[in-house]
N, C-alpha and C positions, 0 to 999 in steps of 0.2 A: 560760640564761646570758642576762645584759641587759644592754645594750649604749644609750651619751646619745650627745645626741644633740643638736648646740646653732646655730640660729639667729642669721644675724646681730644683733646690740644692736639693741636698740627695734623687733625684729619684729615683733612685736606686743605689744599693751599692757595693763596689769595688766586681769585680767579674762576678758580673750582667750584662745578654747581651740580648734584645729581642727585636725583630725586632716592638716598637712599632711607630716609624715616620711611619709620610702617606703624597706625595705630591703628584699629580698634575697640566698639563702645559699647556698649547697651546699657540699659534704665535698671537703675537697681533692684532687683528680683528675677528680670527678663534672663532667659537662658542660654539663648541665642546672640550669640555678635554680631553688630552690625556690620560694615567695611570688608576687610581690610580697607585703608587709606593711603597712598603714599603719597609722602612730602618730603620737600629739595630740602636740602643744608650743603648753605650758604658757605663756601671755604671765605668768602669778607667779611665772613658776621660769624669768625671767631668759631665756624664749625657746627652753625648753629639752624635754625629753622624752626620756625610757625608753623601751626596745621590751623585751620579755621574749619571745623566743624556747625555745617547747618543744618537745618533741617528737624533742630530738637524738638519734643515738645514745655512747652512750658513747665515753669512749678514744678521741675521734677529732677531726682539725685542720678546723676548718671553711672560706672563704672568703667576705666577707659586699660588698655594696655597698651603699651610701649616701647619700641626698641627701632633698632639699624640694622640695616646686611652692606654686605660688606661688597655686593655688586649691583648696580642696578642697572648694566647691561643686559640683563634678561627681566622682560617685562616682572612674570612672576615671580623671582624671586623672594621668597617668601622669608619670615619671622618664625623663631622657633618661641614660640609664644609662652612655652614653661619657663624660662631665664626670664622673661619681659618683663619688664617692670613697668608699677601700675598702679591710679591715683582716685582719684571720685573726682565730681566736680558735679554745680545746681545750673539751673537754668534759671531764668529770672521768672516770678511767676505776677498771670496776669494780671492777679485780683488786685486793683492800685487799692484798695482796704488791708493786703496783707504785712504783717510786722518785716524788719530789716533789724538783721542780728546777726550781729557781726564783731571780732574783734578788733581792738585796734592799740595800737604803738607805735614806738619813735625811737631813732637812735640804738643801738647797738656795737656797740665797740668792739673793736677783735684788735690783738695787739698786734701788729705785723715788724717782724723783727728789720736787723740791718739785711737778713740775706731774701723778706719780699715773701718770707712767710708768712699767715697766718699761727702763730704761736698758741690764743689763748680759745683754749676750747670750753672753758668757764661760760663763754655767751652764748653757746647753744644748747646750753639748758634749759635757757628759759620755752623755749620753742616745744620743746616737749611736756613742758608742764602747762603747754598753752592748749597744745593738743590736747591734754588731758581733760582742760577745760571744755573744748568743744567735743567732744566728743560726750559727753553728763548734761552739755544746755546747749539747745538748736545752735545751727551753727550758718547762717547761708554762705558767709563767705570774709575773706581775714584784710584789717585793712592795714599799712604801713606810712605812715606821718614824716616819710624824711630823713636822710642818716644810713640807710640801711647798710649800706658797707663806709669805714673809714680807712681814703684815701692819703689823709693825712695824719694815722692813728702816733704817730710822735712825730709831729707840727712836721717838724723840712726835711730833717732825717727820716733817711730812707723812706719820704713822698711818694707816689705813684708821679711819673709823669711820661709813659710814652705810652702808644695802645697796648704791648701782649702784657708791661704792667699793670694798666686797668683792667684788661682781658683778665688776667691771672688773680686779681685780687676777688673780681667775682666769681670763679671761679671757687676758690677755694671757701672764699665767705659763704655763699647759698651751696655750697659740696656738703661743708659741717651736716651730717648724720640726723640728726634733728628736723633742721629748719629745710634740710631735703625734702623728710618727712610730709612736714606742716602743707608745702608748697604742694606735694602731689594731692594731697586728699582734700584743700581748702582750696577756690578762688581764691584768686592775689587780686589787690588794687595798689596801688605803688604810686605816690609822687616825689620828688628828691628835694634834702636840702643844702646845706651848703657842701658838706663833705664825702658830697660821690664826688666834689669836683676837690676842695681844700677852703680851709677854714676860711668860713666871713667871706666867700665870695661874692662878688670882686671886686673886696673892700682893698688888696693890691694885686689886684689885677695890672699886666703891659703889657708892648704890644705883643711881647714875646709869648705869655699865657697863652694872652688873647686865637692861637696860633697855632700851639703844641699842645701844650696842660687840656686846654678848654676841649677841643675837635676829640682827645684823645677820650676825653671824661662821659663827653655825649655821647661818643660813640657807642660806650660801650653802657652806657645808661640806657637807649635804646637798647640794644638786643636784648639787655638782664631784666628790665624794669619796662619800660612803654611798650613793646610788640606784642604784647599778652595782653595790651589795651586797648582803650576804643582812640585815644592819641596819634592811632598811626590807621592811616584808611586801606580802605580792602578797595581792590580793583568792583569794577562797576557788577558783576555776577554775586560775589561775596562770598569768593569763594577761594584769595591769596588776599595776604600782604600785593598794596599797589606799587607806596612807593617810603621814604622817608617822613615824619609828620612838617604839617608847616607849624605846629606848635607843639609844646608838651602840655602842657593844660588840657585837660577833659570835662566833657558830663558824662554822667552815668544816669540812673534810674531803676529802682527795684522797691516792688510795692509802694508802701506807700511815699516815702522818703525817693527826694532828686537830690543828688550828691554835684558835687564842685570842685573837683581836686584840682589848685592851684598851682602853677608854677610861678615861686615867690624867688629864683633866683637867677634864671638865665635870661633873664628880660630887666633889668632892674637898669637904672640911670640915674649915678649919683652925680651930686652938683653940692657945692658951698648953700647953691640958696633953694631953701625949703620948699617953694612954689616949683623948681622945679623937677623934683630929685620923682619917683617914681620906682613902684616895687614891683608894678609888672609897667608890662605894654600898655598902649592905650586899644588896641586890639583887644586886651585880655580882658580888662576893667570891660570894653562895650560887653561883650558876649557874658559877664558877669550880670551887668545890669538886666540885659537880656534874662537872662536862667532866673532872675529875681519873679522878672514881670510877666515870664510864663506861668500858669496858675498856681503865681502866689496866695492860696490858699491851702498848697500841699507841706507837706512839710521843708527846709530850705537845709539843707548839710553844708557845710562851706567844709573843707580842706585846706587847713591852712596851717603848710607849713613850720609858721615860725609865730608866739601870739599875735591874736587881735587886739586882746585886754587881758590880764592887767598891766599896768607899766613897771617897775622897776623904782625904789628907792633914791635917792641922790644917795653916793656917790654910786653909785651901781648902774644906774643911767645906759647906757647909750641906743643904736643909731640902725642895730642889725635888724631891730622886730617890725614891728607898724609904728610905733613908737617915733622911728625917727624918721616915715612916711605920713607926718599930719597929711600934708592935701587931701592925698589918696583915700587915708582911712577916711576921714570925713567926708570925702564926696561915695565910699561905698556905703555906710552909718547910713548916709541921708539919702542915699537907691532904696535901705531894703525900709524907710518909713516912708521911700515915694508910692512903690511898690504893694506898701500894706501887707506885707510879709505879718504873720503874728507865730511862727513857729519855727524860727531860723536856731541852729546849733551849730556851732564855729569848733572846731577838731582841729587840735594843734600840738606841737609834740617841741624839739630844738634843746630844753634848759633845763631838761633830768631833773625834774619833779611834775607832780602829779598833783593836779585840785580843780577843783569847780568854778570858776567866777561866772557874773552875769551883770549886766548892761542896763539900770532901770532910766528911763526918760520917763516923764510928766503926759498922759497918755500915746503913750505908746508901748505895744509887747513889749517886755524884755529881750534882750538877743543872750543867748547864753553860751557858756566859749567852756570849753573843756582839755585839759590838754593831760597827757597821758608822752612821760619820758622818765628812765631810758632802760628800755628796754635788757640791756647793757652797759652801765657806766662802773671802770671799778673803782674798789678804794680808794687808789694811790689818785685817782684828779677829784678826788668828795668837794677840794676847791671848788669846781666847774659845777656847779647846781645853786638851782631857783632854793632857798632859805625863806623861813615862810617872812621875817627881818628884815630882809632883801624885796619886802610885796610890797608897795604902797593899795592898803585897800579903805575902804569907802573916802574914796577919789574922784574925782571932777575928768574927763576925759576931753582934752581938750582937742578940739579941730588947729587946722590954723587962720581959720577967720574966725572962727566961731571958741568962747569960753571957755561951752563946756557942751559936748554931745549924751549926757546924760551920767549917771552917777554907777561905778566900780564897787563892786562888791566881792569877798574872797570867803563865804561863808564854814565853809566847814576847813579841815586840817588843810597842811599842805604833806605832802608826801616827798622828802627827798632823798628816795630810796629806788633804788629798781621796782617795778612796775610795768605791769599792760594790762588792760581795761575790758571789759564786756559793753556793749552798746545794742537795747533795745528801744528802737521808734517803732511808736506805733500810734495811732488817732488822738489817743487820749493825752500821753508824753513821751516824755523819755527816762529812760533805766538806764545809771553809770553806774559801773561798778568797777570798782578799780581790785587788781591782785596784786601780793606782792611776788615774788622769782620763785615765790614755793607752792602758790596758786593760795592761796588762804586773802579771800576778802578783807576789804577795807572799808567797813563799814562809814570810817570818820571821812573819808575820803571823800568815797562815792556822791550821787546827788539820784534823789529821787524828781522829775518832774511834768508838772500839768502844762500843759497849753493853754 
C-alpha cells in the first residue's frame, strides 16, 4: 500500500531530502497501532513523499494517522498524533471470486483565473456526494479516468506553463476539502488525459512545448497521481519508490477482475497516414494483448480515458478519440477476440456525458463500454458535451482494413449533465449505476449486464 504525504509548499528546497514524515496504522477494530514508520520528504518533488506499507493482511480495512515533524535530526522525534491527519484504506482480497466495487468518474473542471488561483468551489461538492454514496454502499476504491485537473481551464489565458504553475494547480485542486477527505478514506486509481497537460495534447505540440510545458506537466502528474500507483517501481525489498516510471500505464487485480489503466496521451504518434497513427506505443499495445491473453476467462476491465466507441455523427466527428486511430483500434478488438475474452468492460470519460454502449459481432461475446463524465463541467461550457443527436447508434464500427468490427448500439439514455458512477463487478455480471451531482440514481442511464 502506498500513501502520498505532502507538506506545505516550499517546506524543503530543491535537493533537500529529510525523513520528516510519520505514519502509524492498524486494522479497523484493533486498539494497538503499528509503527510509527518514518518516511522521506523530497524537496525535488514539491515537498512530498510516498510511504510504502507492507506486511498487511489481505482483504482488510485499515486506519492510519500521518503527519510530519519539523526536525529529523533526532531519530526518535515524535509526532503529536492528536493533531495528525487520518484516513483509511483497503487491501485487495485473496479470494479471486470476490466482487470489485468502486466509484468511477472523470473530468473535474475548476476555473483558474488570471491570478492562477482555483476560484471555483462548486467543483468540490461532487466529492462530498461521492463520499456519501461510498459510506452507504460497500466501496473498495475510487477510480478517476482522466482530467482530474485542468491546466488550461481558460484555454491559453492563464494556462499552466511552468513547473511551479503545475505544482500550484495540483495543490489547490486536490487541497479542496471534500476531495481531500475522499482521497484520504478510499484507495485511489488514476490515469491522465489531455487536460493534465493541455487540451487535445499533443495536437499542437511543438519543440518548445515538448521541452518546457510537457516535462513540467508530467513531473507534477507523477508526483500527485502516478506515485501512489503500480506505475512507479519499488526497490527490490518493496519498501520504497525506486525510480521514475518507465511508462504511465499500469495493471492491477482486485478480486474477480483485472484492470489495465491505459495511457492514451503521452505515447501518441500523429501522422497524415492512417496506418502510421498510434494512440499508444507498441510496448503498451503489446502489454494490453498479453494482459488479455493472461487468464482470459477473468473479467477484463480496460480503462481508456477516451471512448473506444460509440463514434460521433458527421459533422461532429473528430480524431482525438479511438475513431481517429482505426488501425490500432482494429488490432485491439481483434486481440480481444483472439484471446477469447468473454467478459470485457471498457471504462471511459472525456466527453462530458454518461452512457452505456455495446459492440456486438456474430459469434463473439459483446464488448461493453461505460462512459461517465464529467464530475463537474460548468453550465457556461454546455456546448462542449456529448448529446444524443451527436452520437451514432446502430452503426457498424469500421477498422482500417475491415469494413465492420461489429455493430455498436446505445440502448439507454445519454445523460449530458454532471455525474459519477458506482460499478460492481462479479462472476455473474456488472452493475453500472450513474448518479447525478446530488447523489440521485439515474436508472435510465445505467445498465445491468449478464456476462
